[in-house]
C-alpha positions as CSV (number, residue, x, y, z in Angstrom):
1,X,89.3,88.6,77.3
2,X,93.4,88.2,77.0
3,X,93.6,84.1,78.0
4,X,90.5,83.8,75.6
5,X,92.4,85.1,73.1
6,X,95.6,83.2,74.2
7,X,97.8,85.9,75.4
8,X,99.1,85.2,78.8
9,X,99.8,87.8,80.9
10,X,103.1,87.1,82.1
11,X,106.2,85.5,80.2
12,X,106.7,82.0,80.9
13,X,108.5,79.7,79.2
14,X,106.2,77.3,77.0
15,X,103.2,78.4,79.0
16,X,101.1,79.7,75.6
17,X,101.2,76.9,74.4
18,X,100.5,74.6,77.2
19,X,97.4,76.5,77.6
20,X,96.9,76.8,73.6
21,X,96.7,72.6,73.7
22,X,94.4,72.2,76.8
23,X,91.9,74.8,75.9
24,X,92.5,73.3,72.3
25,X,91.3,69.6,73.9
26,X,88.6,71.2,75.9
27,X,90.3,70.4,79.4
28,X,91.0,74.1,80.2
29,X,88.5,77.5,80.2
30,X,88.5,81.0,81.6
31,X,85.2,82.1,83.5
32,X,84.3,84.8,85.9
33,X,81.5,83.5,86.7
34,X,82.0,81.7,90.0
35,X,79.0,80.0,90.7
36,X,78.7,78.2,87.6
37,X,82.4,77.2,87.3
38,X,82.6,75.8,90.6
39,X,79.6,73.7,90.7
40,X,80.4,70.1,90.7
41,X,84.2,70.8,91.5
42,X,85.8,68.1,93.6
43,X,88.8,70.8,95.0
44,X,89.0,74.3,94.3
45,X,92.2,76.0,94.5
46,X,93.1,79.3,95.7
47,X,95.3,81.1,93.7
48,X,95.2,85.0,94.2
49,X,98.1,87.3,95.0
50,X,99.4,88.2,98.3
51,X,101.5,91.0,98.1
52,X,103.2,93.0,101.1
53,X,100.5,95.3,102.9
54,X,101.9,98.8,102.7
55,X,103.6,99.9,105.5
56,X,104.0,97.0,107.8
57,X,105.4,94.3,105.6
58,X,102.7,91.8,106.2
59,X,101.0,89.4,103.6
60,X,97.8,91.0,101.9
61,X,94.9,88.8,102.7
62,X,92.3,90.4,101.4
63,X,92.3,88.8,97.8
64,X,92.1,85.4,100.0
65,X,89.2,86.2,102.2
66,X,87.6,87.9,99.1
67,X,87.4,84.4,97.5
68,X,86.6,82.4,100.3
69,X,83.6,84.6,100.9
70,X,82.3,84.5,97.3
71,X,83.1,80.4,97.1
72,X,81.2,80.1,100.2
73,X,78.0,81.8,99.2
74,X,77.8,79.5,95.8
75,X,79.0,75.7,97.8
76,X,76.4,73.3,97.1
77,X,78.5,70.1,97.0
78,X,81.3,68.0,98.9
79,X,84.3,70.2,98.1
80,X,88.1,70.6,99.0
81,X,88.8,74.1,99.5
82,X,92.5,74.6,98.7
83,X,94.8,77.5,99.4
84,X,97.4,77.7,97.0
85,X,98.5,81.2,97.7
86,X,101.4,82.0,99.8
87,X,100.1,82.6,103.1
88,X,101.3,83.0,106.9
89,X,100.4,80.6,109.6
90,X,96.8,80.6,110.5
91,X,95.0,81.8,107.3
92,X,93.7,78.0,106.2
93,X,92.0,78.3,109.8
94,X,90.5,81.8,108.8
95,X,89.4,81.0,105.4
96,X,88.0,77.7,107.3
97,X,86.0,80.0,109.6
98,X,84.7,82.2,106.7
99,X,83.3,79.4,104.8
100,X,81.5,77.7,108.3
101,X,79.9,81.4,109.1
102,X,78.5,81.5,105.5
103,X,76.0,78.6,106.9
104,X,76.5,76.4,103.8
105,X,75.0,72.7,104.3
106,X,77.6,71.6,102.2
107,X,80.4,69.3,103.3
108,X,83.9,71.1,103.0
109,X,87.7,71.0,104.3
110,X,90.2,73.6,103.8
111,X,94.0,72.3,102.8
112,X,96.6,73.9,102.2
113,X,99.0,72.8,99.6
114,X,101.8,75.6,99.0
115,X,103.7,75.8,95.4
116,X,107.2,75.4,94.8
117,X,107.6,76.8,91.6
118,X,111.0,78.5,90.0
119,X,109.5,81.2,87.8
120,X,110.8,80.2,84.4
121,X,110.5,76.3,85.3
122,X,107.6,76.8,86.6
123,X,106.1,73.9,84.1
124,X,108.8,71.2,84.5
125,X,108.7,71.9,88.5
126,X,104.9,71.0,88.5
127,X,105.5,68.1,86.5
128,X,108.4,66.8,88.3
129,X,108.3,68.2,91.7
130,X,110.7,67.5,94.8
131,X,108.1,67.7,96.9
132,X,104.1,67.9,96.8
133,X,103.0,69.4,100.4
134,X,99.6,68.8,101.9
135,X,98.6,69.9,104.9
136,X,94.9,68.2,106.2
137,X,93.8,66.8,108.6
138,X,90.4,65.5,107.2
139,X,91.0,61.9,105.6
140,X,88.6,62.3,103.1
141,X,90.5,65.7,102.0
142,X,93.9,63.6,101.9
143,X,92.2,61.4,99.6
144,X,91.1,64.1,97.2
145,X,94.1,65.9,97.0
146,X,96.3,62.1,96.3
147,X,93.6,62.0,93.3
148,X,94.0,65.4,92.1
149,X,98.3,64.8,92.2
150,X,98.1,60.8,90.9
151,X,98.1,61.9,87.1
152,X,101.7,63.3,87.3
153,X,103.4,59.8,88.5
154,X,103.9,56.4,87.6
155,X,104.7,55.4,90.9
156,X,103.8,57.0,93.9
157,X,103.7,60.8,94.4
158,X,106.4,62.2,96.6
159,X,103.3,64.0,98.8
160,X,104.1,65.1,102.3
161,X,100.7,65.0,104.0
162,X,101.3,67.4,107.2
163,X,98.9,69.6,109.7
164,X,97.4,72.9,108.2
165,X,99.7,75.1,109.7
166,X,102.9,73.2,109.2
167,X,102.3,73.3,105.5
168,X,101.8,76.9,105.7
169,X,104.7,77.4,107.4
170,X,106.9,75.2,105.4
171,X,106.4,77.5,102.2
172,X,108.0,80.3,104.0
173,X,110.7,78.3,105.7
174,X,112.1,77.1,102.3
175,X,112.0,80.4,101.2
176,X,113.7,81.9,103.7
177,X,116.0,79.3,103.9
178,X,117.0,79.8,100.0
179,X,117.2,83.7,100.7
180,X,119.5,82.8,103.7
181,X,122.1,80.8,101.1
182,X,121.8,83.7,98.8
183,X,122.7,86.2,101.1
184,X,125.3,84.3,102.8
185,X,127.4,83.6,99.5
186,X,126.7,87.1,98.8
187,X,128.4,88.1,101.9
188,X,131.4,85.9,101.4
189,X,131.7,87.5,98.2
190,X,132.6,90.5,99.7
191,X,135.3,89.2,102.0
192,X,136.7,87.0,99.0
193,X,137.6,90.8,97.7
194,X,139.1,92.0,100.7
195,X,141.0,89.2,101.5
196,X,141.7,88.2,97.1
197,X,140.1,85.1,97.4
198,X,137.6,83.7,94.5
199,X,133.9,83.6,95.5
200,X,133.6,81.4,92.7
201,X,136.1,78.7,94.2
202,X,134.8,79.3,97.6
203,X,131.2,78.5,96.0
204,X,132.4,75.0,94.7
205,X,134.2,74.2,97.3
206,X,131.5,74.2,100.1
207,X,129.1,73.4,97.8
208,X,130.5,70.1,96.8
209,X,129.7,69.3,100.9
210,X,126.1,67.2,100.5
211,X,125.1,68.8,103.7
212,X,125.3,72.4,102.0
213,X,124.8,71.6,98.5
214,X,125.7,73.9,95.4
215,X,122.0,75.9,94.7
216,X,121.6,78.9,95.2
217,X,125.1,79.7,95.8
218,X,125.9,81.7,93.3
219,X,127.3,85.2,94.3
220,X,125.7,88.4,92.7
221,X,123.3,91.6,93.3
222,X,120.7,90.5,95.6
223,X,117.9,88.2,95.4
224,X,114.3,89.5,94.3
225,X,111.4,88.9,92.4
226,X,107.8,87.5,93.9
227,X,108.8,85.3,96.2
228,X,112.1,85.8,98.4
229,X,111.7,89.6,99.2
230,X,107.8,89.2,100.3
231,X,108.0,85.9,102.0
232,X,110.7,86.6,104.2
233,X,109.2,90.4,105.1
234,X,105.8,88.0,106.0
235,X,107.7,85.5,108.3
236,X,109.6,88.0,110.2
237,X,106.4,89.9,110.8
238,X,104.6,86.5,111.7
239,X,107.7,85.8,114.3
240,X,106.8,89.2,115.9
241,X,103.4,88.5,116.5
242,X,104.1,85.3,118.1
243,X,107.0,86.7,120.1
244,X,109.5,84.6,118.6
245,X,111.8,86.4,116.5
246,X,113.6,85.3,113.5
247,X,117.1,86.8,114.2
248,X,119.0,85.4,111.2
249,X,116.1,86.2,108.5
250,X,116.1,89.5,109.8
251,X,119.5,89.8,109.0
252,X,119.2,88.3,105.8
253,X,116.5,91.2,104.6
254,X,118.5,93.8,105.3
255,X,122.0,92.4,104.6
256,X,120.2,92.0,100.6
257,X,118.2,95.4,100.7
258,X,121.6,97.2,101.3
259,X,123.6,94.9,98.9
260,X,121.3,96.0,95.6
261,X,122.3,99.8,96.6
262,X,126.3,98.8,96.9
263,X,126.3,97.4,93.6
264,X,125.1,101.0,91.9
265,X,128.1,102.1,94.1
266,X,130.2,99.4,92.6
267,X,129.4,100.6,89.0
268,X,130.4,104.1,90.0
269,X,133.7,102.9,91.1
270,X,134.4,101.1,87.6
271,X,133.9,104.1,85.8
272,X,135.6,106.8,88.0
273,X,138.5,103.9,88.4
274,X,138.6,103.8,84.3
275,X,138.7,107.7,84.1
276,X,140.9,108.3,86.7
277,X,138.6,110.0,89.3
278,X,135.8,112.7,89.0
279,X,132.3,110.8,89.4
280,X,129.7,110.0,87.0
281,X,127.8,112.8,86.2
282,X,126.8,113.0,82.6
283,X,128.1,109.8,82.3
284,X,126.3,107.3,80.3
285,X,125.7,103.4,81.5
286,X,124.0,100.5,80.1
287,X,122.1,98.0,82.0
288,X,122.2,94.7,80.3
289,X,119.0,92.7,82.1
290,X,116.2,94.2,84.1
291,X,114.0,91.3,85.4
292,X,115.0,90.0,88.7
293,X,116.4,86.3,87.0
294,X,116.4,85.1,83.4
295,X,113.3,83.5,81.3
296,X,110.8,85.8,83.2
297,X,109.6,89.3,82.9
298,X,108.9,89.6,87.1
299,X,110.6,92.6,87.9
300,X,109.3,92.9,91.7
301,X,112.1,93.7,93.7
302,X,114.6,93.6,91.2
303,X,118.1,94.5,91.6
304,X,118.1,96.6,88.7
305,X,116.0,99.3,89.9
306,X,117.9,100.0,92.8
307,X,121.1,100.1,91.0
308,X,119.4,102.4,88.3
309,X,118.1,104.8,91.0
310,X,121.9,104.8,92.7
311,X,123.3,106.0,89.1
312,X,120.5,108.2,88.2
313,X,120.9,109.8,92.2
314,X,124.9,110.3,91.1
315,X,123.9,112.1,87.8
316,X,124.6,109.2,85.6
317,X,122.1,108.6,82.3
318,X,120.9,105.0,82.1
319,X,119.9,103.1,79.3
320,X,118.5,99.4,79.6
321,X,117.9,96.5,77.5
322,X,115.8,93.1,78.6
323,X,114.7,90.4,76.1
324,X,111.1,90.4,77.9
325,X,110.7,92.5,80.8
326,X,110.9,96.1,79.4
327,X,107.3,96.3,79.3
328,X,107.0,95.8,83.3
329,X,110.3,97.5,84.1
330,X,109.3,101.1,82.2
331,X,106.9,102.5,84.6
332,X,109.2,101.1,87.7
333,X,112.0,102.8,86.2
334,X,111.3,106.6,85.5
335,X,113.9,108.6,83.3
336,X,115.7,105.2,82.2
337,X,115.8,105.0,78.0
338,X,114.8,101.5,77.1
339,X,117.0,100.4,74.1
340,X,115.6,98.1,71.1
341,X,118.6,95.6,71.5
342,X,121.8,94.8,72.9
343,X,124.0,97.0,71.2
344,X,121.5,99.6,70.8
345,X,121.9,99.8,74.6
346,X,126.0,99.7,74.5
347,X,125.9,102.4,72.1
348,X,128.1,105.8,73.7
349,X,128.3,103.9,77.1
350,X,130.5,104.4,79.4
351,X,130.1,101.3,81.1
352,X,128.2,98.1,80.2
353,X,126.5,96.4,83.6
354,X,125.5,93.1,83.3
355,X,122.8,92.6,85.6
356,X,120.7,89.4,84.6
357,X,122.1,86.5,83.3
358,X,119.7,86.1,80.0
359,X,121.3,83.8,77.8
360,X,121.5,86.8,75.3
361,X,124.4,88.1,77.4
362,X,126.4,85.2,77.9
363,X,128.0,85.7,74.0
364,X,128.8,90.0,73.6
365,X,130.8,90.6,70.9
366,X,133.4,92.2,72.5
367,X,134.9,93.7,69.7
368,X,131.8,95.2,68.6
369,X,130.9,96.7,71.9
370,X,134.7,98.4,71.8
371,X,134.0,99.9,68.6
372,X,130.1,101.4,69.9
373,X,131.1,102.1,73.5
374,X,132.5,105.1,74.4
375,X,134.6,103.2,77.2
376,X,135.7,99.6,77.4
377,X,134.4,98.9,80.9
378,X,132.7,96.0,81.8
379,X,130.7,95.2,85.4
380,X,129.7,91.6,85.3
381,X,127.4,91.6,88.5
382,X,126.5,87.9,87.5
383,X,129.9,86.4,87.2
384,X,129.0,85.0,83.9
385,X,132.9,86.0,82.1
386,X,135.8,85.2,82.8
387,X,138.3,88.0,84.0
388,X,141.1,87.1,82.0
389,X,139.2,86.6,78.7
390,X,137.5,89.8,78.7
391,X,140.7,91.8,80.0
392,X,142.2,90.0,76.9
393,X,140.0,92.1,74.8
394,X,141.4,95.3,76.4
395,X,138.4,96.0,78.9
396,X,138.4,97.3,82.4
397,X,136.5,94.5,83.7
398,X,134.9,94.3,87.4
399,X,132.9,91.3,88.4
400,X,131.4,90.0,92.0
């Protein structure tokens, strides 16, 4: 009903306009009638959630299997069944088994086509992808998939054809590698603080090496979101199942979880350091940014949750503001006061903490903050500001 009314279930820049224009042009429609929807389809994409299963970290494939069963019951014409959901190795085999077991007479092929979209830039990533990975052994299925993606390119699309299992693993391996880069530079940031080096210089210095690259080398409070936390866990579980331990990924997961709470202690140290001791009991801390990254309302595994919890556990009062994520954040952060704007959150605060680097927080009015905050304490967990500039405004400044 919300989609028919043009209301998007998530915040993604440009999404509402893109949906509206294609609905108006008759290229896009929404339905709950699966049988009518898939009739005559050349390709059916399974794009449902695969959250971490409670208790063991395995990807919950119940939604994928349910869709496969429902599609199988209504399949009448030759169709390629495409798994777009992020799934562990071997899921495509199970999708194929489910459809085959239904007894359908229709020709079909089960294909893996993982997505590599960044939240906040998903539309441009889809239109201009680095690569399109298609796991299919059937030449007919490959031809259908090539035709699906042909309109994106004037020349040849950067399509990588692989086996189905390789395609499934490529998605997890890619996310685990990016999570490793983030965690590596975060550990280097800790070392920089001990030895008196600047992690931004270190990041630039190693990122200029083409073998390493500069992306995902920005030190911060740890990774979150819908992909890296659950995908690294799912990869660990797959590795366990096949008795092939992935020690590096194990370390990445542990370091990242520890880091989020450590950022809470960093804020506490900044407050007690300014006041010359004591604790943060009764102190008011303003969090700017709650989502795991800018340009999304996604709160899944966001560092802000662990930071707020650590502050609350220490007795602090936490007030927060996020341009898009507060509706999602509120039920996940009990006791946190949700402010109506940036400066409303900062008013009366003993410390202001920049958690997510939204554009709205990149040009704070420091003169105004000094008049409304209880203490001129800024903790910049994204290294947005130059330390000398902030200190010149009379602030106590901490960064990563």
